[in-house]
C-alpha positions as CSV (number, residue, x, y, z in Angstrom):
1,M,62.9,106.4,115.6
2,L,64.4,109.4,114.3
3,S,67.1,110.8,116.1
4,E,67.2,114.6,117.0
5,N,69.8,115.5,114.4
6,A,67.9,113.6,111.4
7,T,67.3,115.4,108.4
8,I,63.9,115.6,107.5
9,L,63.3,116.1,103.5
10,P,60.9,118.1,101.9
11,K,57.8,116.5,100.4
12,T,58.5,116.0,96.6
13,Q,55.8,117.5,94.1
14,V,55.1,115.4,91.4
15,N,52.9,116.3,88.3
16,F,50.3,113.7,87.7
17,D,49.3,115.5,84.3
18,P,48.3,113.2,81.4
19,K,51.1,113.2,78.7
20,P,50.6,113.4,74.9
21,V,50.9,110.0,73.6
22,T,50.1,109.0,69.7
23,L,49.8,105.4,69.3
24,T,49.7,103.7,65.7
25,V,46.9,100.8,66.0
26,N,46.0,99.0,63.0
27,G,47.4,101.5,60.8
28,I,45.7,104.6,62.3
29,D,47.2,107.1,64.5
30,R,45.8,107.6,67.8
31,P,46.5,110.8,69.7
32,L,45.8,110.3,73.2
33,Q,46.2,112.1,76.8
34,L,47.6,109.4,79.3
35,M,49.0,108.9,82.2
36,P,52.9,107.6,82.3
37,W,51.3,104.4,83.9
38,V,48.7,103.3,81.8
39,S,49.3,100.0,80.2
40,L,48.8,99.6,76.6
41,L,46.0,97.2,77.4
42,D,44.1,100.0,79.2
43,A,44.8,102.6,76.3
44,L,43.7,100.0,73.7
45,R,40.4,99.0,75.7
46,E,39.6,102.2,77.6
47,Y,40.9,104.7,75.5
48,I,40.6,103.9,72.1
49,G,37.6,101.3,72.4
50,L,39.0,98.4,70.7
51,T,37.7,95.8,73.0
52,G,39.0,92.9,71.1
53,T,42.1,92.5,73.1
54,K,41.0,91.0,76.3
55,K,42.2,91.3,80.1
56,G,42.5,88.1,81.4
57,C,44.7,88.0,84.6
58,D,46.3,91.5,84.2
59,H,49.8,89.5,85.2
60,G,51.2,88.7,82.1
61,Q,50.4,85.1,82.7
62,C,47.4,83.9,80.6
63,G,48.2,85.7,77.3
64,A,44.7,87.0,76.8
65,C,46.1,90.4,76.2
66,T,48.6,89.5,73.3
67,V,49.0,92.0,70.5
68,I,51.5,92.5,67.6
69,C,53.7,95.2,67.8
70,D,56.4,95.8,65.3
71,G,55.9,92.2,64.0
72,N,56.3,90.7,67.6
73,R,54.0,89.4,70.0
74,I,53.9,91.3,73.2
75,L,51.6,91.2,76.4
76,S,49.8,94.6,76.6
77,C,48.8,94.1,80.2
78,L,52.9,94.3,81.1
79,T,53.6,97.5,78.6
80,L,53.4,100.9,79.1
81,A,51.5,102.5,76.5
82,V,54.0,105.7,76.6
83,M,56.9,103.1,75.4
84,K,54.8,102.0,72.2
85,E,54.6,105.6,70.5
86,G,56.0,105.4,67.2
87,A,55.5,101.6,66.9
88,E,53.0,99.7,64.8
89,I,50.6,98.2,67.1
90,T,48.4,95.3,65.5
91,T,45.0,94.1,67.4
92,I,42.7,91.4,66.6
93,E,40.6,94.1,65.1
94,G,43.3,94.7,62.7
95,I,44.6,91.4,61.3
96,A,41.9,90.6,58.6
97,P,43.0,91.8,55.1
98,S,39.9,93.4,54.9
99,D,36.4,93.8,56.3
100,D,35.0,91.1,53.8
101,E,38.0,88.5,54.4
102,L,39.1,86.7,57.7
103,H,42.8,86.1,58.2
104,P,43.7,82.6,57.4
105,L,44.2,82.0,61.2
106,Q,40.6,83.2,61.7
107,K,39.4,80.8,59.2
108,A,41.5,77.9,60.6
109,F,40.2,78.6,64.3
110,I,36.8,78.4,62.8
111,E,37.3,75.1,60.7
112,H,38.9,73.4,63.8
113,D,36.7,74.5,66.2
114,A,39.3,76.0,68.2
115,F,37.7,78.4,70.5
116,Q,35.1,77.6,73.1
117,C,34.2,80.4,75.3
118,G,36.1,82.5,72.9
119,Y,37.7,84.7,75.7
120,C,41.1,83.7,74.9
121,T,40.7,83.5,71.2
122,P,42.2,87.0,70.2
123,G,45.3,86.6,72.4
124,Q,45.8,83.1,70.7
125,I,45.8,84.4,67.3
126,C,47.6,87.3,67.8
127,S,50.3,85.0,69.5
128,A,50.3,82.2,66.7
129,I,50.7,85.1,63.9
130,G,53.9,86.5,65.8
131,M,55.1,83.0,66.3
132,L,54.5,82.0,62.7
133,K,56.5,85.1,61.7
134,E,59.4,84.3,64.3
135,G,59.9,81.1,62.0
136,H,60.8,78.9,65.0
137,A,58.1,76.3,65.3
138,Q,58.9,73.3,63.3
139,S,56.7,70.9,64.7
140,R,53.6,70.3,66.4
141,A,55.7,70.0,69.6
142,E,57.3,73.2,69.0
143,V,54.4,75.1,68.3
144,A,52.6,73.8,71.6
145,D,55.7,74.7,73.7
146,L,55.8,78.2,72.1
147,M,52.2,78.9,72.5
148,S,52.3,77.9,76.2
149,G,52.0,81.5,77.3
150,N,48.4,81.6,75.9
151,L,46.1,79.4,78.3
152,C,42.9,78.2,77.0
153,R,40.7,77.4,80.3
154,C,38.2,75.6,78.1
155,G,40.7,72.9,77.0
156,A,40.7,73.9,73.1
157,N,44.5,73.8,73.1
158,S,44.5,70.7,70.9
159,N,42.3,72.4,68.4
160,I,44.1,75.5,68.3
161,I,47.3,73.9,67.9
162,D,45.5,72.0,64.9
163,A,44.3,75.4,63.4
164,I,48.1,76.7,63.9
165,M,49.5,73.7,62.0
166,E,47.1,74.0,59.2
167,V,48.1,77.9,58.3
168,K,51.6,76.7,59.1
169,E,51.8,73.9,56.5
170,G,49.9,76.1,54.2
171,L,53.0,78.9,54.5
172,A,55.4,76.1,54.0
173,N,53.7,75.0,50.8
174,E,53.5,78.4,49.4
175,K,57.0,78.9,50.0
176,Q,57.8,75.7,47.7
């Protein structure tokens, strides 16, 4: 209960107009008008129309929304789009070297049947690309640990690890 002498503050006027933001996605500048609270995931899916990145839990727990930003894997559902202006964002639509050629991880996922329903696959592949670039995973157990933020509810985790290990070992052979 307020006392008789309590100060009553005026209502705050907040401007909720969209702000201009240019996102660089898969090498293409995408000028947008976004509210400051729009997630990168929603910007990609709802404003740009790149629906390959999936909305799973929308709380950063399943990894379905993983994209690559400046070479690092990030959860796009927990990232505000305005924070990534000037960054290089790569989605599943942008990882293949050409329209006629798949990324080595896409090929390995097919060869190892590393997807069942396929819903988590884009996030898994983007996360695996980022993880391999990080260079921390040296063993199958480390790959499994570093991919633990991406959930496959169908149970294809062992096939996913097989696909990643194939590409990882192929990369190791290229360096020798």
